[in-house]
PLY file of the C-alpha trace (Angstrom):
ply
format ascii 1.0
element vertex 385
property float x
property float y
property float z
element edge 384
property int vertex1
property int vertex2
end_header
98.16 125.70 70.38
96.16 125.15 73.01
96.31 126.06 76.75
94.63 124.44 79.63
95.20 124.86 83.02
96.29 121.10 84.29
97.75 118.21 81.59
98.10 115.47 82.48
100.51 112.62 80.94
99.41 109.24 81.44
95.76 107.48 81.18
96.42 104.74 83.42
95.34 104.33 87.29
97.24 107.43 88.45
96.09 109.99 85.80
92.60 108.55 85.27
92.48 109.12 89.26
93.59 112.43 89.21
91.13 113.23 86.34
88.29 112.39 88.96
89.26 114.30 91.61
90.15 117.44 89.48
86.55 116.60 87.17
84.89 116.66 90.70
86.66 120.03 91.57
85.48 121.66 88.47
89.09 122.36 87.47
89.91 121.75 83.46
92.47 119.72 82.65
93.59 117.88 79.25
94.46 114.20 79.84
96.95 112.75 76.72
97.74 108.86 76.29
99.97 107.35 73.94
97.97 104.09 73.25
94.60 103.47 71.28
92.76 103.01 75.35
92.83 104.19 78.58
94.71 101.95 81.35
96.63 100.15 78.58
99.67 98.43 80.74
96.60 96.30 82.38
95.05 95.50 79.17
97.68 94.63 76.91
100.97 93.91 78.49
99.39 91.83 81.77
99.58 88.10 81.80
95.96 86.17 81.59
96.53 84.77 84.80
97.27 87.95 86.75
95.28 89.12 89.70
96.37 91.97 92.24
97.91 90.50 95.10
96.22 93.15 97.71
92.82 93.34 98.86
90.37 95.35 97.23
90.50 97.60 99.86
93.79 98.26 99.25
93.35 98.55 95.40
90.37 101.26 94.53
91.11 104.99 93.47
89.44 107.90 94.73
85.55 108.28 95.52
84.93 104.68 94.11
85.55 101.62 96.52
84.69 98.34 95.32
81.11 97.15 95.62
80.90 94.17 98.17
80.25 91.61 95.80
83.85 91.96 93.77
86.60 89.63 94.86
88.53 90.24 97.86
91.54 89.49 94.81
90.47 90.67 92.18
92.00 89.26 88.57
93.04 91.22 85.91
89.77 91.42 83.84
87.80 92.65 87.35
90.21 95.00 87.49
89.78 96.27 83.84
86.20 96.36 84.34
86.08 98.59 87.62
88.60 101.05 86.03
86.57 101.04 82.45
83.15 101.81 84.74
85.30 104.79 86.86
86.38 106.54 83.39
82.29 106.02 82.47
81.23 107.27 85.75
83.16 110.53 85.84
83.02 110.95 82.14
86.67 111.18 81.38
87.64 111.38 77.71
91.07 111.03 77.43
93.31 112.16 74.48
94.17 108.93 72.36
97.08 108.22 70.27
99.11 111.62 71.61
102.65 110.52 72.51
104.41 113.15 74.77
107.84 114.15 72.59
109.12 116.85 74.82
107.68 119.01 77.26
109.31 121.98 79.34
108.87 125.26 81.26
108.57 128.31 79.32
110.41 130.72 81.48
108.90 134.05 79.53
105.06 132.37 80.10
105.42 130.90 83.09
103.97 128.09 81.81
104.65 124.06 80.84
104.74 123.72 77.01
104.06 120.52 75.68
104.72 118.89 72.47
102.25 115.75 71.45
102.45 113.83 67.96
99.02 112.64 67.45
99.92 109.32 65.93
96.43 108.61 63.81
97.33 111.40 62.24
101.00 112.25 62.06
100.36 115.64 63.33
102.70 117.44 65.94
100.23 119.08 68.81
101.55 121.78 70.84
99.77 122.80 74.43
100.68 125.41 77.17
99.54 124.64 80.51
99.86 126.08 84.24
100.24 122.66 85.87
102.06 119.59 84.47
101.40 116.44 86.49
103.46 112.92 85.14
101.22 109.97 85.33
103.33 107.46 83.49
103.73 104.89 85.79
106.38 102.99 87.27
106.48 100.72 84.33
107.20 102.65 80.93
110.19 99.83 78.73
110.59 96.12 79.72
114.48 96.09 80.29
115.99 92.82 78.84
119.61 92.51 80.22
122.66 92.52 77.97
123.94 89.14 78.13
126.68 87.49 76.51
125.41 85.11 73.94
121.58 86.28 74.02
122.25 87.65 70.08
122.41 84.26 69.22
120.07 82.51 70.65
117.56 80.89 68.57
114.47 80.17 70.72
111.83 82.53 71.81
113.54 85.64 73.46
110.43 87.75 75.22
109.72 90.04 78.17
107.28 89.35 80.53
105.29 92.29 79.29
104.57 90.78 76.21
103.68 87.15 77.93
100.16 86.06 78.52
99.95 82.58 78.84
101.98 79.29 79.16
99.69 77.08 76.51
102.24 77.61 73.86
104.83 76.33 75.99
103.41 72.77 76.87
106.49 69.88 76.94
108.72 72.80 76.08
111.85 74.13 77.83
111.88 77.75 79.25
113.73 79.59 81.63
112.02 82.83 83.34
114.84 85.35 84.44
113.91 87.31 86.91
112.22 86.05 90.67
110.26 89.02 91.34
106.22 88.79 91.22
106.46 88.08 87.82
109.06 86.04 87.26
107.24 83.62 89.71
104.06 83.77 88.82
105.11 83.10 85.05
106.93 80.31 86.32
103.71 79.07 87.64
102.03 79.20 84.94
104.47 77.73 82.84
104.38 74.96 85.27
100.77 74.37 85.00
100.77 74.16 81.47
103.13 70.96 81.68
106.47 73.12 80.24
109.82 72.21 81.56
110.26 75.49 83.94
113.63 77.07 85.65
113.77 80.33 87.02
117.14 82.04 87.49
117.49 83.16 91.50
120.19 85.57 92.11
119.24 88.15 94.22
117.42 87.89 98.28
113.67 88.15 98.69
111.18 87.69 101.12
108.25 85.34 100.05
104.99 85.92 102.38
101.10 84.88 101.46
98.11 87.42 100.71
97.03 86.49 103.90
100.40 87.71 105.29
100.05 90.88 103.87
96.55 91.66 104.34
96.78 90.63 108.02
100.52 92.87 107.90
99.11 96.20 106.45
95.94 96.37 109.25
98.88 95.52 111.76
100.71 98.46 110.87
97.87 100.60 111.36
98.83 100.47 114.97
102.24 98.77 115.54
105.80 99.50 114.57
107.10 97.93 111.14
109.62 96.40 113.24
107.30 94.43 115.45
105.10 93.79 112.37
108.00 92.65 110.15
108.66 89.91 113.69
105.81 88.97 113.54
105.12 88.25 109.83
108.79 86.37 109.51
107.30 83.74 112.23
104.08 83.31 109.96
106.72 83.08 106.57
108.79 80.46 109.05
105.74 78.26 109.52
104.32 78.16 106.68
106.98 78.23 104.01
110.23 76.55 106.23
113.50 76.69 105.07
113.55 77.56 101.61
117.51 78.27 101.28
118.07 74.80 100.38
115.69 75.37 97.84
118.16 78.00 96.64
115.93 81.10 97.57
117.37 83.15 100.37
116.21 85.63 102.66
117.04 89.33 103.04
118.74 90.79 106.39
115.31 93.41 106.94
111.66 92.64 106.97
109.57 92.64 103.91
107.53 95.56 105.13
110.85 97.89 106.17
111.88 96.83 102.63
109.02 98.35 101.30
109.19 101.30 103.00
112.55 102.04 102.61
113.39 100.81 99.77
110.44 100.32 97.42
111.73 96.64 97.21
107.67 94.48 97.48
108.25 90.68 98.98
106.92 87.74 96.32
103.21 86.98 97.03
103.41 83.08 96.64
100.49 81.85 94.63
101.67 78.45 94.39
105.16 79.02 93.14
106.89 77.67 96.38
105.18 74.33 96.02
106.09 73.66 92.45
109.63 74.62 93.73
109.36 71.98 96.13
108.54 69.23 94.24
111.03 69.44 91.90
108.57 70.95 89.19
110.13 74.24 88.93
114.46 74.35 88.83
115.96 77.09 90.71
118.97 78.35 88.77
121.46 80.37 89.70
122.93 83.64 87.54
123.88 83.03 83.75
127.28 83.06 82.10
126.26 82.83 78.75
124.02 81.83 76.42
124.33 80.08 73.22
122.36 79.24 70.35
120.05 76.56 71.85
121.59 76.89 75.56
122.25 78.73 78.92
125.24 78.10 80.65
124.93 79.41 84.42
127.66 80.22 87.27
127.97 77.01 88.47
129.42 75.63 85.08
125.85 73.20 84.04
124.75 74.45 80.64
121.18 73.12 79.70
119.04 73.28 76.27
116.14 75.60 76.54
113.26 76.83 73.89
112.28 79.55 75.29
113.79 82.52 77.69
111.33 85.31 79.26
112.64 87.81 81.10
111.01 88.75 84.14
113.73 91.83 84.48
111.50 95.04 85.33
111.65 98.27 83.66
112.56 101.04 83.34
110.93 104.94 83.69
110.83 106.59 80.41
110.05 110.17 81.08
113.18 111.15 81.12
112.93 111.04 77.41
110.75 113.50 76.79
110.69 116.12 80.24
113.17 117.64 79.84
113.27 120.16 82.87
112.40 116.87 84.96
115.43 118.06 87.36
112.18 120.06 89.40
110.81 116.74 90.35
112.67 113.84 89.46
115.92 111.98 89.46
117.87 111.18 86.39
115.77 107.20 86.88
112.89 109.10 86.44
111.62 108.53 89.78
111.25 110.85 93.08
113.99 112.93 94.31
112.16 113.28 97.41
110.87 110.30 99.46
107.76 109.02 99.85
105.02 110.53 101.69
106.63 114.46 99.77
107.69 112.80 96.38
105.02 113.67 94.53
105.18 117.81 94.55
108.16 119.41 93.04
108.85 122.92 92.02
107.37 124.99 88.70
103.57 123.22 89.36
104.84 120.02 88.25
104.18 116.72 89.50
103.83 113.31 89.55
101.40 110.15 90.22
101.90 106.85 90.88
105.61 106.84 91.05
105.97 106.06 95.14
106.38 102.03 94.49
102.84 102.31 96.97
100.92 100.15 94.54
97.34 101.12 94.36
96.68 102.72 97.68
99.98 105.07 96.76
98.38 105.53 92.84
94.90 106.92 95.11
96.98 108.86 97.93
98.96 110.65 95.16
96.49 112.15 92.78
94.56 113.27 95.81
97.15 114.82 97.64
97.74 116.21 93.85
94.30 117.52 93.38
93.88 119.37 97.01
97.45 121.03 95.96
96.66 122.67 92.84
92.83 123.38 94.27
95.15 125.65 96.73
97.68 127.35 94.29
94.20 128.40 92.19
92.76 130.06 95.13
96.43 131.41 96.42
96.66 132.54 92.49
93.23 134.04 92.62
93.09 135.94 96.07
97.25 137.84 94.53
94.94 139.05 91.64
91.94 140.43 93.32
0 1
1 2
2 3
3 4
4 5
5 6
6 7
7 8
8 9
9 10
10 11
11 12
12 13
13 14
14 15
15 16
16 17
17 18
18 19
19 20
20 21
21 22
22 23
23 24
24 25
25 26
26 27
27 28
28 29
29 30
30 31
31 32
32 33
33 34
34 35
35 36
36 37
37 38
38 39
39 40
40 41
41 42
42 43
43 44
44 45
45 46
46 47
47 48
48 49
49 50
50 51
51 52
52 53
53 54
54 55
55 56
56 57
57 58
58 59
59 60
60 61
61 62
62 63
63 64
64 65
65 66
66 67
67 68
68 69
69 70
70 71
71 72
72 73
73 74
74 75
75 76
76 77
77 78
78 79
79 80
80 81
81 82
82 83
83 84
84 85
85 86
86 87
87 88
88 89
89 90
90 91
91 92
92 93
93 94
94 95
95 96
96 97
97 98
98 99
99 100
100 101
101 102
102 103
103 104
104 105
105 106
106 107
107 108
108 109
109 110
110 111
111 112
112 113
113 114
114 115
115 116
116 117
117 118
118 119
119 120
120 121
121 122
122 123
123 124
124 125
125 126
126 127
127 128
128 129
129 130
130 131
131 132
132 133
133 134
134 135
135 136
136 137
137 138
138 139
139 140
140 141
141 142
142 143
143 144
144 145
145 146
146 147
147 148
148 149
149 150
150 151
151 152
152 153
153 154
154 155
155 156
156 157
157 158
158 159
159 160
160 161
161 162
162 163
163 164
164 165
165 166
166 167
167 168
168 169
169 170
170 171
171 172
172 173
173 174
174 175
175 176
176 177
177 178
178 179
179 180
180 181
181 182
182 183
183 184
184 185
185 186
186 187
187 188
188 189
189 190
190 191
191 192
192 193
193 194
194 195
195 196
196 197
197 198
198 199
199 200
200 201
201 202
202 203
203 204
204 205
205 206
206 207
207 208
208 209
209 210
210 211
211 212
212 213
213 214
214 215
215 216
216 217
217 218
218 219
219 220
220 221
221 222
222 223
223 224
224 225
225 226
226 227
227 228
228 229
229 230
230 231
231 232
232 233
233 234
234 235
235 236
236 237
237 238
238 239
239 240
240 241
241 242
242 243
243 244
244 245
245 246
246 247
247 248
248 249
249 250
250 251
251 252
252 253
253 254
254 255
255 256
256 257
257 258
258 259
259 260
260 261
261 262
262 263
263 264
264 265
265 266
266 267
267 268
268 269
269 270
270 271
271 272
272 273
273 274
274 275
275 276
276 277
277 278
278 279
279 280
280 281
281 282
282 283
283 284
284 285
285 286
286 287
287 288
288 289
289 290
290 291
291 292
292 293
293 294
294 295
295 296
296 297
297 298
298 299
299 300
300 301
301 302
302 303
303 304
304 305
305 306
306 307
307 308
308 309
309 310
310 311
311 312
312 313
313 314
314 315
315 316
316 317
317 318
318 319
319 320
320 321
321 322
322 323
323 324
324 325
325 326
326 327
327 328
328 329
329 330
330 331
331 332
332 333
333 334
334 335
335 336
336 337
337 338
338 339
339 340
340 341
341 342
342 343
343 344
344 345
345 346
346 347
347 348
348 349
349 350
350 351
351 352
352 353
353 354
354 355
355 356
356 357
357 358
358 359
359 360
360 361
361 362
362 363
363 364
364 365
365 366
366 367
367 368
368 369
369 370
370 371
371 372
372 373
373 374
374 375
375 376
376 377
377 378
378 379
379 380
380 381
381 382
382 383
383 384
C-alpha cells in the first residue's frame, strides 16, 4: 500500500493541468494513467485531419499560454506537441499502465482507497489518498447504438475514435452515423478522399464558422447570451442560407444558450456544408435496419454501403470503478451540480474536465481544484495547531 496526499486518475489535459497546479504549490500527488502515454485521446483516438475548433487563446492549460508563433487554430499534432512540452516543463511523471479498477471512501481511515492494476506487470496496487480527483474526461468508451441487423453487416464497422483517414475508402460507399463535429468532419475527409459519402442527420443543430465562435466568445464578455445568439444567427443566415432544404434544421434556442445550459455544441463547419450543397455528401434520415451489405432508412430508401462509421459519442466509464460516485456524480458519470459549481463533491472528491466547456473549462477546473485543496490543507493544519 502506498499513501499520497492527492490521487489524480487520468493523464489527459485535465489531469496534467491539475498536476501542474499542484506542482507549483508543492502539494504531493500521484497521477495514474491506464494507457502507455499521456494525452492518449489525442495521440491514439483522434483522426488525422483533426484541428482544435477554438482559437488558441481559449485552448491553453494553466500557466503555459501559447506562443505568438502558434497557429490560431491548432492541428492535432500542434496540440500534441504543446501538451508534450507542458509535461516536460512542469516535470510531470504519470504512472502509466495503471488501470484503476476500484475506488471508495474508507470511513474508518477517512481517506480514499484506490486499487489499480499495473497492466505491464499484472500486479494489483493499493493506494490511500486524502483527496481524489477524477480527470478521465468526457470521452470514456465509444458508443455504437444497437440497430436492428447491425450484426449481419459484412462491411467495415468502426467508431469515430478508430477512424484515422479516408484514404482507404476511395471510391467506396461509406455511411457516417452522427452529425456532430466529428461526424461532419469525418464526412468531409471521406469526400475529399473520393469516397461516396452519406451522413445520417436525425437531430437539429446549429452550423457556425470558427470565426463566429471566436467573435461570440469575445462578445459574451460584454453582452448577454440572448443578444450574442441573435447576432450569431444573423451571421449564420448570411453565410449558410437556409439549410433546411438540405436536411439540416436549426434548433429553436441559440447556439451559445444551448452550450451554456445543455452542453450541446454547435457544428463548426470546415467545408462540409459546401460538399452537402454540391451533392458530394448525401444527407440521410434515421436508420430503420441494416442488412448484409445495405442500409434501409426511415424514408424506406435502401442503399448499398461498404462501411459504416459511428460518430455517435461516448459514455463515461467513471461509475464502473468509482463506487462512491454519489458524493459528486450522477449515474451517467457527469457532475450533479451545474457549471460553475460542478467540480467539487463531498469527502474531498473532485472532477476536472467534465463540464463540457472544452480546454478553457479544463484549465478553470484545475485551478479551482488546486486552490480548494490548498485551502483545505491550510484549514487542516490550523486545526491541528
